[in-house]
C-alpha positions in Angstrom: -8.0 -21.9 -21.5 -9.2 -21.1 -24.9 -9.1 -23.7 -27.5 -10.3 -24.9 -30.7 -10.2 -28.4 -29.7 -13.5 -29.4 -29.1 -15.9 -32.7 -29.8 -19.3 -32.8 -29.5 -21.0 -36.1 -29.0 -24.3 -37.3 -29.9 -27.4 -37.3 -27.2 -27.1 -40.2 -24.5 -30.5 -41.5 -23.3 -30.7 -42.6 -19.7 -34.5 -43.7 -19.2 -33.9 -44.1 -15.5 -32.9 -40.6 -14.9 -35.2 -37.4 -14.3 -33.7 -35.8 -17.5 -32.8 -38.3 -19.4 -31.4 -36.6 -22.2 -27.7 -35.6 -21.9 -25.3 -33.6 -24.1 -21.8 -34.4 -23.7 -18.9 -32.6 -25.4 -14.9 -32.4 -24.6 -13.2 -29.0 -24.3 -9.3 -29.9 -24.8 -9.1 -32.6 -22.3 -11.6 -31.8 -19.8 -15.0 -33.5 -19.9 -18.6 -31.3 -19.8 -22.3 -32.4 -19.9 -25.6 -31.3 -19.2 -28.7 -33.1 -18.6 -32.7 -32.3 -20.3 -36.0 -33.3 -19.6 -36.8 -33.0 -23.4 -34.9 -34.4 -26.2 -35.6 -31.1 -28.0 -34.2 -29.2 -25.5 -30.8 -31.4 -25.7 -31.3 -31.4 -29.7 -31.1 -27.1 -29.6 -28.4 -27.0 -27.6 -26.1 -29.4 -29.1 -26.9 -27.1 -32.2 -26.1 -24.1 -30.7 -22.7 -25.7 -29.8 -22.1 -27.1 -33.0 -23.2 -23.5 -34.7 -20.3 -22.0 -32.5 -17.9 -24.6 -33.9 -18.6 -24.2 -37.5 -18.2 -20.6 -36.9 -14.6 -21.3 -35.8 -15.1 -19.9 -32.2 -12.9 -21.0 -29.5 -14.2 -22.8 -26.4 -13.2 -22.4 -23.1 -12.0 -25.4 -21.4 -13.2 -24.6 -17.7 -16.8 -23.7 -18.6 -17.2 -25.3 -21.8 -18.7 -22.5 -23.4 -17.8 -21.0 -26.7 -16.5 -17.3 -27.0 -19.3 -15.7 -28.1 -21.2 -16.9 -25.0 -18.2 -16.3 -22.3 -18.4 -13.0 -22.9 -22.2 -12.6 -23.1 -21.9 -14.3 -19.5 -19.5 -11.8 -18.3 -20.9 -8.6 -20.0 -23.4 -8.8 -17.6 -21.1 -8.4 -14.5 -20.5 -4.7 -14.1 -17.5 -2.8 -12.8 -19.3 -1.7 -9.6 -20.2 -5.1 -8.8 -16.9 -6.7 -9.6 -15.0 -3.9 -7.5 -17.6 -4.9 -4.5 -16.0 -8.6 -4.9 -12.7 -7.7 -4.9 -13.3 -5.9 -1.8 -15.1 -9.1 -0.1 -12.1 -11.0 -1.5 -9.5 -8.9 0.0 -10.9 -7.9 3.4 -10.1 -10.3 5.9 -6.4 -10.7 5.4 -5.9 -6.9 4.9 -4.7 -4.2 7.5 -6.7 -1.2 7.8 -4.5 0.9 6.1 -4.8 -1.2 2.8 -8.4 -1.2 3.4 -8.7 1.8 3.6 -6.3 2.4 0.9 -8.4 0.1 -1.5 -11.7 1.4 -1.0 -9.9 5.0 -1.6 -8.8 3.9 -4.8 -12.1 2.1 -5.7 -14.4 5.4 -5.1 -12.1 7.5 -7.2 -12.1 5.0 -10.2 -15.7 3.7 -10.2 -17.5 7.2 -10.8 -15.8 7.5 -13.9 -16.5 4.1 -15.0 -20.5 4.5 -16.1 -22.7 4.8 -19.0 -24.0 7.7 -18.7 -24.1 10.5 -16.0 -27.6 11.5 -16.1 -29.4 12.1 -12.8 -25.7 11.7 -10.9 -25.5 12.2 -7.7 -23.1 15.1 -6.5 -19.5 14.3 -6.8 -18.8 14.9 -2.9 -22.3 12.4 -2.0 -21.1 9.8 -4.6 -17.7 9.7 -3.2 -18.8 9.0 0.6 -21.5 6.7 -0.5 -18.5 4.4 -2.7 -15.9 5.1 0.1 -17.5 4.6 3.3 -20.4 2.3 2.3 -20.1 0.5 -0.7 -16.6 -0.3 -0.2 -16.4 -0.7 3.6 -17.5 -4.3 4.1 -17.8 -3.8 7.8 -21.0 -1.9 6.8 -22.5 -3.6 4.4 -24.8 -5.4 6.9 -26.0 -1.4 8.1 -29.1 0.2 6.5 -27.1 3.2 4.7 -29.0 7.2 4.9 -31.5 7.9 2.3 -29.2 9.9 0.0 -26.3 7.3 0.3 -29.0 4.5 -1.0 -30.1 6.3 -3.6 -26.4 7.4 -4.7 -25.6 3.6 -4.5 -28.5 2.6 -6.5 -27.7 5.4 -9.2 -24.1 3.8 -9.8 -25.3 0.0 -9.5 -27.9 0.7 -12.4 -25.1 2.8 -14.9 -21.6 1.1 -14.1 -20.1 -0.4 -17.1 -19.7 -3.8 -17.4 -16.4 -5.0 -16.3 -15.6 -6.3 -19.9 -15.4 -3.0 -21.3 -12.1 -2.2 -19.6 -10.4 -4.5 -22.2 -11.2 -1.2 -24.5 -8.1 0.9 -24.1 -9.9 3.9 -24.4 -12.5 3.0 -21.4 -9.1 1.7 -19.4 -8.1 5.3 -19.9 -10.8 6.9 -18.5 -10.4 5.2 -14.9 -6.6 6.1 -15.1 -7.2 9.6 -15.7 -9.6 9.5 -12.6 -6.8 8.3 -10.3 -4.6 10.7 -11.8 -7.0 13.9 -10.3 -8.1 15.2 -7.0 -11.7 15.6 -6.6 -11.0 19.9 -7.0 -9.2 18.5 -10.3 -5.7 19.0 -9.4 -3.4 16.6 -10.3 -2.9 13.9 -7.8 0.3 13.1 -6.0 2.5 10.6 -7.5 2.8 8.3 -5.4 -1.2 8.7 -4.7 -1.8 7.7 -8.3 0.6 4.7 -8.5 -0.7 3.5 -5.0 -4.2 3.7 -6.9 -3.1 2.4 -10.1 -1.9 -0.5 -8.3 -5.3 -1.7 -6.8 -6.5 -1.3 -10.2 -4.1 -3.7 -11.7 -5.0 -6.0 -8.8 -8.8 -5.8 -9.2 -8.0 -6.0 -13.2 -6.1 -9.3 -12.9 -8.7 -10.6 -10.7 -10.9 -9.9 -13.4 -8.4 -11.9 -16.0 -8.8 -14.8 -13.5 -12.6 -14.8 -13.7 -12.3 -14.9 -17.9 -14.2 -11.3 -17.9 -12.5 -10.9 -21.0 -11.4 -12.4 -24.2 -7.6 -13.1 -23.3 -6.1 -14.2 -19.8 -3.8 -10.8 -19.8 -4.5 -8.4 -17.6 -5.7 -5.3 -19.9 -3.4 -2.7 -18.1 -0.5 -4.5 -19.2 -1.3 -2.8 -22.5 -1.7 0.7 -22.0 1.2 3.2 -21.9 0.6 5.2 -18.9 3.1 7.9 -16.8 2.6 8.8 -13.5 3.0 12.4 -11.9 6.7 13.0 -11.6 8.1 12.8 -8.2 11.0 12.3 -6.1 11.2 9.8 -3.6 14.4 11.1 -2.3 15.1 12.1 1.1 15.5 15.9 0.7 18.6 17.1 2.8 17.5 20.5 3.5 14.7 18.8 5.6 16.8 16.7 7.4 18.1 18.1 10.9 21.9 17.2 12.0 22.4 16.0 15.5 23.2 19.7 16.9 19.4 20.8 15.7 18.0 17.9 16.8 19.2 18.4 20.5 17.4 21.9 20.0 14.0 20.5 18.7 14.4 18.2 21.5 15.0 20.8 24.4 12.1 23.0 23.3 9.7 20.0 23.0 10.6 19.4 26.6 10.0 23.1 27.2 6.5 23.0 26.8 5.8 21.9 30.4 4.7 18.2 31.5 3.1 17.4 28.0 6.3 18.2 26.1 8.6 16.5 28.9 7.0 13.1 28.4 7.0 13.3 24.9 11.0 13.9 24.7 11.2 10.2 24.7 9.0 9.7 22.3 10.5 11.5 19.5 14.0 10.8 20.7 12.4 7.2 19.7 12.4 8.5 15.9 15.7 9.5 15.5 18.0 7.7 17.7 16.6 5.1 16.6 15.7 5.8 13.3 11.3 4.2 14.5 8.6 5.0 12.4 5.8 6.6 14.6 3.6 3.7 14.8 6.2 1.5 16.4 7.2 4.2 18.9 3.6 4.1 20.0 3.8 0.5 20.6 7.1 0.2 22.3 6.6 -1.4 25.6 9.1 -1.2 28.5 9.9 -5.2 28.0 11.0 -4.3 24.6 13.6 -1.8 26.2 17.2 -3.5 27.4 18.4 0.0 28.9 22.0 -1.1 31.1 23.3 1.2 33.4 25.9 2.4 30.8 27.0 1.8 27.2 24.7 0.9 24.5 21.3 -0.6 24.6 18.7 -2.1 22.1 15.4 -1.6 21.7 13.9 -4.6 20.1 10.5 -4.0 17.7 7.7 -5.9 17.2 5.2 -4.3 15.4 3.2 -1.2 15.5 0.1 0.5 16.1 -2.2 2.5 13.6 -5.5 4.5 13.7 -7.7 3.1 11.2 -11.1 4.3 12.7 -13.7 2.1 14.1 -15.7 1.4 11.3 -12.7 -0.4 9.3 -11.4 -2.5 12.1 -12.8 -6.1 12.9 -13.3 -5.3 16.6 -14.6 -2.1 16.7 -12.1 -0.3 17.8 -10.0 2.7 16.8 -6.5 1.9 16.4 -5.1 -1.8 15.0 -1.6 -3.7 16.3 0.0 -4.7 13.2 3.6 -6.8 12.7 6.0 -5.2 11.9 6.0 -3.6 8.0 6.6 -6.2 5.3 7.9 -9.1 8.0 6.4 -12.1 9.0 3.7 -11.7 12.0 6.0 -12.7 14.5 9.5 -11.1 13.6 11.1 -8.9 15.2 13.9 -6.0 14.5 16.5 -5.2 17.1 18.0 -1.9 16.8 21.1 -0.5 19.2 20.7 2.7 20.6 23.8 5.2 22.3 24.4 5.7 25.7 22.4 9.1 25.7 19.4 8.1 24.8 19.7 4.9 27.0 20.0 7.7 29.3 16.7 9.4 28.3 14.4 6.8 28.1 15.7 5.3 32.0 14.9 8.7 32.9 11.4 8.5 31.3 10.3 5.4 32.6 12.0 6.3 36.3 9.7 9.8 36.0 6.5 8.4 34.2 6.1 4.9 34.2 4.2 2.8 31.7 0.5 2.4 30.8 -1.0 -0.5 32.2 -0.1 -2.7 29.5 3.3 -1.4 29.5 3.6 0.9 26.9 6.1 3.9 27.3 3.9 6.8 25.5 0.5 7.3 26.2 -2.3 10.2 26.4 -3.2 12.0 30.1 -6.0 9.5 30.5 -3.4 6.1 29.1 -4.8 5.9 25.4 -2.4 5.9 22.5 -0.8 9.1 21.1 -3.0 10.9 18.5 -0.9 12.2 15.6 -2.8 15.1 15.8 -1.5 15.4 19.6 2.0 14.9 19.1 2.3 17.0 15.7 1.3 20.3 17.9 4.0 19.4 20.1 6.3 19.3 17.2 5.0 22.0 15.8 5.2 24.5 18.7 8.9 23.1 19.5 9.7 24.0 15.9 8.2 27.2 15.7 9.9 28.5 19.0 13.5 26.6 17.4 13.4 28.2 14.0 11.5 31.6 15.2 10.4 33.4 11.8 11.6 31.1 9.8 9.5 28.3 10.5 7.3 29.0 7.9 8.8 29.0 5.4 12.0 26.6 6.3 11.8 22.9 5.0 13.7 21.9 7.8 12.1 19.1 10.2 8.6 19.9 9.1 7.1 16.7 9.9 8.3 14.2 13.1 8.7 11.6 10.4 12.0 13.6 9.3 13.5 12.5 12.8 13.5 9.3 11.3 15.5 10.0 8.1 17.5 12.2 10.1 18.7 9.0 12.3 19.1 7.1 9.1 21.2 9.8 7.0 23.2 10.3 10.4 24.2 6.1 10.5 25.0 6.5 6.7 27.0 9.8 6.5 28.6 8.0 9.9 30.0 5.5 7.5 27.7 2.4 9.0 27.3 -0.1 6.1 24.0 0.2 3.9 22.9 -3.1 4.6 23.2 -2.7 8.3 21.0 0.8 8.1 18.5 -1.2 6.1 18.2 -3.9 8.6 18.1 -1.1 11.5 15.3 1.1 10.1 13.3 -1.6 8.4 13.3 -1.6 4.8 15.1 -3.2 2.0 18.8 -2.2 0.9 16.8 -1.3 -2.9 14.7 1.5 -0.9 17.6 2.6 1.3 19.2 3.4 -2.1 16.6 4.9 -3.5 15.4 6.9 -0.8 18.3 8.2 0.4 20.3 8.5 -2.8 21.6 12.3 -1.8 22.7 11.2 1.4 24.8 8.4 -0.5 26.0 10.8 -2.9 27.3 12.9 -0.1 28.7 10.0 1.8 30.3 8.7 -1.5 32.2 11.9 -1.9 34.0 11.7 1.8 34.7 8.1 0.8 36.5 9.5 -2.6 38.2 11.7 -0.3 39.2 9.3 1.8 41.0 7.0 -1.2 42.8 10.2 -2.5 44.3 10.8 1.3 45.6 6.9 0.8 46.6 7.1 -2.5 49.2 10.2 -1.6 50.2 8.1 1.5 51.0 5.4 -0.8 53.3 7.6 -3.2 51.0 10.5 -4.9 49.1 10.5 -7.7 47.6 7.3 -9.4 49.9 5.9 -12.4 49.0 7.8 -15.9 46.7 6.9 -18.4 49.7 5.5 -20.6 51.5 3.8 -17.3 51.4 0.3 -15.9 50.8 -0.2 -11.9 54.4 -0.4 -10.6 56.3 1.4 -13.2 58.3 3.8 -11.1 59.6 5.4 -14.0 
């Protein structure tokens, strides 16, 4: 905290010490001191502090320094240096996708925050150097290729001081950078917002370290609007139950590979699972009675992050449920039709040694490219010539949207839909707004029907309830 409440005391002499001359001063309620070998050194430092006090400078109670010295110290810390410190702080507790997200955001922003572009590396090379090396802590102990090392030396030399981002015009350079792709096209709104959130976090850490003249995050004072987008599910992309049956039938018709994936796609629809959750599903999590409804107890997912981003060098990382505590679970009831499909899948194909239901021919994790190819072929077979232009079920993830939409349109309470899907009610209302609007129309029709059953139209504007005239 900055304050004008400063007291500077006379120099104290302690003959029995290696540095006998001690200068003491009080900033707010915090005591500060520094010892010197020569009295002239102590006198000189006291004179500097007294000058700052006479010039009506505020002092920082944590460091004991006047604002001018604090600013000079902080101006020596570059944006590049601070961004790497941010990565170092966040790395250990961050999942693989977050690590890659931080690196992506900082590799986008950092090239815009330079003192000069003279001698700058090619954009693609600089992007590679920053994303894959500078902001990937796993590679800090490795020797980068010569061209990457040259690019990193350039950015280290030309990076602006982090304190410069207190200026709105400089800060807008970063915001403009995260709003654009490398080819100059506008970035997707969700991407821009994600990168802005990272920028805000980095600046918040800088404010915490007192790199700015005020404790506030400078981003809070800058007006910026992300590109417009919609987060709501497009009803034209959501297949109805009959269409889902058709798609699953075409998956099955692709031979052994498709037959093994039918139940995987069924998980995305009947249980509204995320693909990562379905990839991690084990037999022990499935309660599949001989008749009636069953239950899947979801406990986490598997994310492909790349060997250079995980702690153990594996290509995949197991994570707990999204936005949940590490040991939390999410039970999801499944209808008899899907219970039978899962029982058939387990009886026919068994499980991997670790109990996973779905795996590659060699027993490995399913890959997005692999199941994406199967889905694309099934969709082409089902839709024919319209597959290229139709929005219907373009991605396997649209099956999850279809599952949640079916629950909502069937009259399941939104709170229960959100619980089964594994996100908040606020997200449910935002993402499925159009589906909910359709449900509201049906609800209104039911209310109209009930009113008619009780004696006709509602009372006129001037009448009263119970008025039978």
